N, CA, C and O atoms as a GROMACS GRO file, in nm:
protein
  308
    1UNK      N    1   0.000   0.135   1.858
    1UNK     CA    2   0.023   0.153   1.717
    1UNK      C    3   0.126   0.050   1.674
    1UNK      O    4   0.224   0.025   1.745
    2UNK      N    5   0.104  -0.010   1.558
    2UNK     CA    6   0.198  -0.105   1.498
    2UNK      C    7   0.254  -0.044   1.370
    2UNK      O    8   0.184   0.029   1.299
    3UNK      N    9   0.380  -0.074   1.341
    3UNK     CA   10   0.446  -0.029   1.218
    3UNK      C   11   0.491  -0.152   1.142
    3UNK      O   12   0.549  -0.244   1.200
    4UNK      N   13   0.465  -0.154   1.012
    4UNK     CA   14   0.510  -0.266   0.930
    4UNK      C   15   0.565  -0.216   0.797
    4UNK      O   16   0.528  -0.109   0.749
    5UNK      N   17   0.653  -0.295   0.738
    5UNK     CA   18   0.699  -0.272   0.602
    5UNK      C   19   0.606  -0.353   0.513
    5UNK      O   20   0.592  -0.474   0.532
    6UNK      N   21   0.543  -0.288   0.418
    6UNK     CA   22   0.447  -0.355   0.331
    6UNK      C   23   0.521  -0.425   0.217
    6UNK      O   24   0.593  -0.361   0.140
    7UNK      N   25   0.503  -0.555   0.208
    7UNK     CA   26   0.572  -0.632   0.104
    7UNK      C   27   0.506  -0.617  -0.033
    7UNK      O   28   0.569  -0.646  -0.135
    8UNK      N   29   0.382  -0.572  -0.036
    8UNK     CA   30   0.309  -0.550  -0.161
    8UNK      C   31   0.245  -0.411  -0.156
    8UNK      O   32   0.127  -0.398  -0.125
    9UNK      N   33   0.324  -0.306  -0.187
    9UNK     CA   34   0.273  -0.169  -0.171
    9UNK      C   35   0.141  -0.142  -0.241
    9UNK      O   36   0.056  -0.072  -0.186
   10UNK      N   37   0.121  -0.195  -0.362
   10UNK     CA   38  -0.002  -0.165  -0.436
   10UNK      C   39  -0.125  -0.223  -0.365
   10UNK      O   40  -0.237  -0.179  -0.391
   11UNK      N   41  -0.107  -0.320  -0.277
   11UNK     CA   42  -0.219  -0.374  -0.200
   11UNK      C   43  -0.276  -0.270  -0.104
   11UNK      O   44  -0.386  -0.288  -0.052
   12UNK      N   45  -0.204  -0.163  -0.081
   12UNK     CA   46  -0.248  -0.058   0.011
   12UNK      C   47  -0.292   0.069  -0.064
   12UNK      O   48  -0.302   0.177  -0.006
   13UNK      N   49  -0.318   0.054  -0.193
   13UNK     CA   50  -0.360   0.166  -0.277
   13UNK      C   51  -0.485   0.235  -0.223
   13UNK      O   52  -0.491   0.358  -0.221
   14UNK      N   53  -0.585   0.158  -0.181
   14UNK     CA   54  -0.708   0.219  -0.129
   14UNK      C   55  -0.679   0.306  -0.006
   14UNK      O   56  -0.728   0.418   0.004
   15UNK      N   57  -0.599   0.253   0.087
   15UNK     CA   58  -0.563   0.331   0.206
   15UNK      C   59  -0.485   0.456   0.168
   15UNK      O   60  -0.508   0.564   0.222
   16UNK      N   61  -0.390   0.441   0.074
   16UNK     CA   62  -0.311   0.557   0.032
   16UNK      C   63  -0.402   0.665  -0.026
   16UNK      O   64  -0.392   0.782   0.010
   17UNK      N   65  -0.492   0.624  -0.116
   17UNK     CA   66  -0.582   0.722  -0.179
   17UNK      C   67  -0.674   0.787  -0.076
   17UNK      O   68  -0.702   0.906  -0.086
   18UNK      N   69  -0.720   0.710   0.021
   18UNK     CA   70  -0.806   0.767   0.126
   18UNK      C   71  -0.730   0.871   0.207
   18UNK      O   72  -0.780   0.981   0.230
   19UNK      N   73  -0.611   0.836   0.251
   19UNK     CA   74  -0.532   0.929   0.333
   19UNK      C   75  -0.488   1.052   0.252
   19UNK      O   76  -0.494   1.164   0.302
   20UNK      N   77  -0.445   1.029   0.128
   20UNK     CA   78  -0.404   1.142   0.045
   20UNK      C   79  -0.523   1.231   0.011
   20UNK      O   80  -0.511   1.353   0.004
   21UNK      N   81  -0.639   1.168  -0.010
   21UNK     CA   82  -0.761   1.245  -0.037
   21UNK      C   83  -0.796   1.338   0.078
   21UNK      O   84  -0.843   1.450   0.055
   22UNK      N   85  -0.774   1.292   0.201
   22UNK     CA   86  -0.798   1.378   0.317
   22UNK      C   87  -0.702   1.497   0.317
   22UNK      O   88  -0.742   1.609   0.350
   23UNK      N   89  -0.576   1.473   0.280
   23UNK     CA   90  -0.478   1.580   0.272
   23UNK      C   91  -0.516   1.680   0.163
   23UNK      O   92  -0.507   1.802   0.182
   24UNK      N   93  -0.559   1.629   0.048
   24UNK     CA   94  -0.601   1.715  -0.064
   24UNK      C   95  -0.713   1.808  -0.020
   24UNK      O   96  -0.711   1.928  -0.050
   25UNK      N   97  -0.811   1.755   0.051
   25UNK     CA   98  -0.923   1.838   0.096
   25UNK      C   99  -0.879   1.938   0.203
   25UNK      O  100  -0.917   2.055   0.198
   26UNK      N  101  -0.799   1.891   0.298
   26UNK     CA  102  -0.758   1.978   0.409
   26UNK      C  103  -0.669   2.092   0.362
   26UNK      O  104  -0.680   2.204   0.412
   27UNK      N  105  -0.582   2.064   0.266
   27UNK     CA  106  -0.486   2.165   0.217
   27UNK      C  107  -0.528   2.230   0.086
   27UNK      O  108  -0.454   2.312   0.030
   28UNK      N  109  -0.648   2.193   0.036
   28UNK     CA  110  -0.700   2.248  -0.090
   28UNK      C  111  -0.600   2.230  -0.204
   28UNK      O  112  -0.572   2.324  -0.278
   29UNK      N  113  -0.546   2.110  -0.217
   29UNK     CA  114  -0.450   2.078  -0.322
   29UNK      C  115  -0.525   2.059  -0.453
   29UNK      O  116  -0.625   1.988  -0.458
   30UNK      N  117  -0.478   2.122  -0.558
   30UNK     CA  118  -0.542   2.113  -0.689
   30UNK      C  119  -0.437   2.086  -0.796
   30UNK      O  120  -0.317   2.087  -0.771
   31UNK      N  121  -0.487   2.061  -0.917
   31UNK     CA  122  -0.399   2.044  -1.031
   31UNK      C  123  -0.319   1.915  -1.024
   31UNK      O  124  -0.363   1.816  -0.967
   32UNK      N  125  -0.200   1.919  -1.083
   32UNK     CA  126  -0.117   1.800  -1.094
   32UNK      C  127  -0.080   1.741  -0.959
   32UNK      O  128  -0.058   1.620  -0.949
   33UNK      N  129  -0.071   1.822  -0.857
   33UNK     CA  130  -0.034   1.775  -0.723
   33UNK      C  131  -0.146   1.694  -0.656
   33UNK      O  132  -0.122   1.628  -0.555
   34UNK      N  133  -0.266   1.699  -0.710
   34UNK     CA  134  -0.377   1.623  -0.652
   34UNK      C  135  -0.366   1.474  -0.687
   34UNK      O  136  -0.429   1.392  -0.620
   35UNK      N  137  -0.290   1.437  -0.786
   35UNK     CA  138  -0.264   1.299  -0.828
   35UNK      C  139  -0.392   1.216  -0.840
   35UNK      O  140  -0.480   1.222  -0.754
   36UNK      N  141  -0.400   1.140  -0.946
   36UNK     CA  142  -0.513   1.049  -0.967
   36UNK      C  143  -0.479   0.913  -0.905
   36UNK      O  144  -0.363   0.882  -0.877
   37UNK      N  145  -0.582   0.833  -0.886
   37UNK     CA  146  -0.562   0.697  -0.836
   37UNK      C  147  -0.471   0.619  -0.930
   37UNK      O  148  -0.383   0.544  -0.887
   38UNK      N  149  -0.492   0.637  -1.059
   38UNK     CA  150  -0.411   0.569  -1.160
   38UNK      C  151  -0.263   0.608  -1.148
   38UNK      O  152  -0.175   0.522  -1.161
   39UNK      N  153  -0.236   0.735  -1.124
   39UNK     CA  154  -0.096   0.780  -1.109
   39UNK      C  155  -0.032   0.713  -0.989
   39UNK      O  156   0.083   0.669  -0.997
   40UNK      N  157  -0.104   0.705  -0.878
   40UNK     CA  158  -0.050   0.637  -0.759
   40UNK      C  159  -0.028   0.489  -0.787
   40UNK      O  160   0.075   0.433  -0.747
   41UNK      N  161  -0.122   0.426  -0.854
   41UNK     CA  162  -0.110   0.283  -0.883
   41UNK      C  163   0.014   0.256  -0.968
   41UNK      O  164   0.087   0.160  -0.943
   42UNK      N  165   0.037   0.339  -1.068
   42UNK     CA  166   0.154   0.322  -1.155
   42UNK      C  167   0.284   0.340  -1.077
   42UNK      O  168   0.382   0.271  -1.105
   43UNK      N  169   0.286   0.431  -0.981
   43UNK     CA  170   0.406   0.456  -0.903
   43UNK      C  171   0.432   0.347  -0.799
   43UNK      O  172   0.547   0.314  -0.771
   44UNK      N  173   0.326   0.292  -0.742
   44UNK     CA  174   0.343   0.191  -0.637
   44UNK      C  175   0.402   0.060  -0.689
   44UNK      O  176   0.454  -0.019  -0.610
   45UNK      N  177   0.394   0.035  -0.818
   45UNK     CA  178   0.449  -0.089  -0.874
   45UNK      C  179   0.592  -0.072  -0.924
   45UNK      O  180   0.651  -0.168  -0.975
   46UNK      N  181   0.649   0.047  -0.912
   46UNK     CA  182   0.787   0.069  -0.955
   46UNK      C  183   0.880  -0.015  -0.867
   46UNK      O  184   0.868  -0.013  -0.745
   47UNK      N  185   0.972  -0.090  -0.929
   47UNK     CA  186   1.066  -0.169  -0.849
   47UNK      C  187   1.143  -0.079  -0.752
   47UNK      O  188   1.185   0.032  -0.787
   48UNK      N  189   1.160  -0.127  -0.630
   48UNK     CA  190   1.229  -0.050  -0.528
   48UNK      C  191   1.136   0.033  -0.440
   48UNK      O  192   1.182   0.103  -0.350
   49UNK      N  193   1.004   0.026  -0.466
   49UNK     CA  194   0.908   0.098  -0.383
   49UNK      C  195   0.898   0.031  -0.246
   49UNK      O  196   0.883  -0.091  -0.237
   50UNK      N  197   0.905   0.112  -0.142
   50UNK     CA  198   0.890   0.062  -0.005
   50UNK      C  199   0.782   0.146   0.062
   50UNK      O  200   0.786   0.269   0.059
   51UNK      N  201   0.686   0.079   0.122
   51UNK     CA  202   0.577   0.147   0.190
   51UNK      C  203   0.576   0.100   0.336
   51UNK      O  204   0.575  -0.019   0.364
   52UNK      N  205   0.575   0.197   0.427
   52UNK     CA  206   0.564   0.168   0.569
   52UNK      C  207   0.421   0.201   0.611
   52UNK      O  208   0.366   0.304   0.572
   53UNK      N  209   0.362   0.113   0.692
   53UNK     CA  210   0.223   0.131   0.734
   53UNK      C  211   0.215   0.137   0.885
   53UNK      O  212   0.268   0.051   0.956
   54UNK      N  213   0.147   0.240   0.935
   54UNK     CA  214   0.117   0.251   1.078
   54UNK      C  215  -0.031   0.218   1.093
   54UNK      O  216  -0.116   0.268   1.019
   55UNK      N  217  -0.062   0.132   1.192
   55UNK     CA  218  -0.200   0.092   1.210
   55UNK      C  219  -0.234   0.080   1.358
   55UNK      O  220  -0.147   0.059   1.443
   56UNK      N  221  -0.362   0.094   1.386
   56UNK     CA  222  -0.419   0.066   1.517
   56UNK      C  223  -0.526  -0.037   1.492
   56UNK      O  224  -0.629  -0.007   1.431
   57UNK      N  225  -0.504  -0.158   1.539
   57UNK     CA  226  -0.595  -0.267   1.505
   57UNK      C  227  -0.585  -0.292   1.356
   57UNK      O  228  -0.475  -0.306   1.302
   58UNK      N  229  -0.698  -0.297   1.289
   58UNK     CA  230  -0.701  -0.318   1.144
   58UNK      C  231  -0.698  -0.186   1.066
   58UNK      O  232  -0.685  -0.188   0.943
   59UNK      N  233  -0.711  -0.074   1.135
   59UNK     CA  234  -0.721   0.057   1.071
   59UNK      C  235  -0.584   0.116   1.036
   59UNK      O  236  -0.500   0.132   1.124
   60UNK      N  237  -0.562   0.147   0.910
   60UNK     CA  238  -0.442   0.217   0.868
   60UNK      C  239  -0.455   0.363   0.908
   60UNK      O  240  -0.552   0.429   0.872
   61UNK      N  241  -0.357   0.413   0.983
   61UNK     CA  242  -0.363   0.553   1.027
   61UNK      C  243  -0.258   0.639   0.959
   61UNK      O  244  -0.267   0.762   0.962
   62UNK      N  245  -0.156   0.576   0.897
   62UNK     CA  246  -0.055   0.651   0.825
   62UNK      C  247   0.021   0.558   0.731
   62UNK      O  248   0.034   0.438   0.758
   63UNK      N  249   0.070   0.614   0.623
   63UNK     CA  250   0.157   0.543   0.529
   63UNK      C  251   0.272   0.636   0.494
   63UNK      O  252   0.254   0.757   0.482
   64UNK      N  253   0.389   0.579   0.477
   64UNK     CA  254   0.507   0.656   0.437
   64UNK      C  255   0.571   0.584   0.319
   64UNK      O  256   0.591   0.462   0.325
   65UNK      N  257   0.602   0.656   0.213
   65UNK     CA  258   0.639   0.599   0.085
   65UNK      C  259   0.783   0.636   0.052
   65UNK      O  260   0.821   0.752   0.057
   66UNK      N  261   0.863   0.534   0.018
   66UNK     CA  262   1.005   0.553  -0.015
   66UNK      C  263   1.041   0.470  -0.137
   66UNK      O  264   0.971   0.375  -0.173
   67UNK      N  265   1.154   0.507  -0.200
   67UNK     CA  266   1.212   0.427  -0.307
   67UNK      C  267   1.354   0.389  -0.269
   67UNK      O  268   1.428   0.470  -0.214
   68UNK      N  269   1.392   0.265  -0.300
   68UNK     CA  270   1.529   0.221  -0.282
   68UNK      C  271   1.604   0.250  -0.411
   68UNK      O  272   1.560   0.212  -0.519
   69UNK      N  273   1.718   0.317  -0.397
   69UNK     CA  274   1.802   0.345  -0.513
   69UNK      C  275   1.946   0.324  -0.470
   69UNK      O  276   1.994   0.393  -0.380
   70UNK      N  277   2.014   0.230  -0.532
   70UNK     CA  278   2.149   0.201  -0.489
   70UNK      C  279   2.147   0.143  -0.348
   70UNK      O  280   2.080   0.044  -0.322
   71UNK      N  281   2.220   0.207  -0.259
   71UNK     CA  282   2.227   0.159  -0.122
   71UNK      C  283   2.142   0.239  -0.024
   71UNK      O  284   2.154   0.221   0.097
   72UNK      N  285   2.057   0.328  -0.074
   72UNK     CA  286   1.981   0.412   0.017
   72UNK      C  287   1.834   0.420  -0.016
   72UNK      O  288   1.789   0.379  -0.123
   73UNK      N  289   1.760   0.476   0.080
   73UNK     CA  290   1.617   0.504   0.062
   73UNK      C  291   1.600   0.650   0.024
   73UNK      O  292   1.672   0.737   0.074
   74UNK      N  293   1.504   0.676  -0.065
   74UNK     CA  294   1.473   0.812  -0.104
   74UNK      C  295   1.324   0.832  -0.090
   74UNK      O  296   1.245   0.746  -0.131
   75UNK      N  297   1.285   0.942  -0.033
   75UNK     CA  298   1.144   0.969  -0.005
   75UNK      C  299   1.063   0.977  -0.133
   75UNK      O  300   1.106   1.038  -0.231
   76UNK      N  301   0.946   0.914  -0.132
   76UNK     CA  302   0.854   0.917  -0.246
   76UNK      C  303   0.761   1.036  -0.235
   76UNK      O  304   0.805   1.148  -0.207
   77UNK      N  305   0.637   1.012  -0.256
   77UNK     CA  306   0.534   1.116  -0.254
   77UNK      C  307   0.529   1.183  -0.117
   77UNK      O  308   0.449   1.273  -0.095
   0.00000   0.00000   0.00000
């Protein structure tokens, strides 16, 4: 497994939506917590967004989303 810091978080929108979609189905998430693709896209372009990507080969297996505020990282979605 490889871990990388994504320099362009919105470039991983498809992977994020795929992985989050699996969580939505598995946990039966509905309503506002189900988030639309557009909502994720708008959030991924916020300055200070940091996305970490875990991959095996070319396949994204996990993403972790954070925001930089001041001198620290704060967990995103």
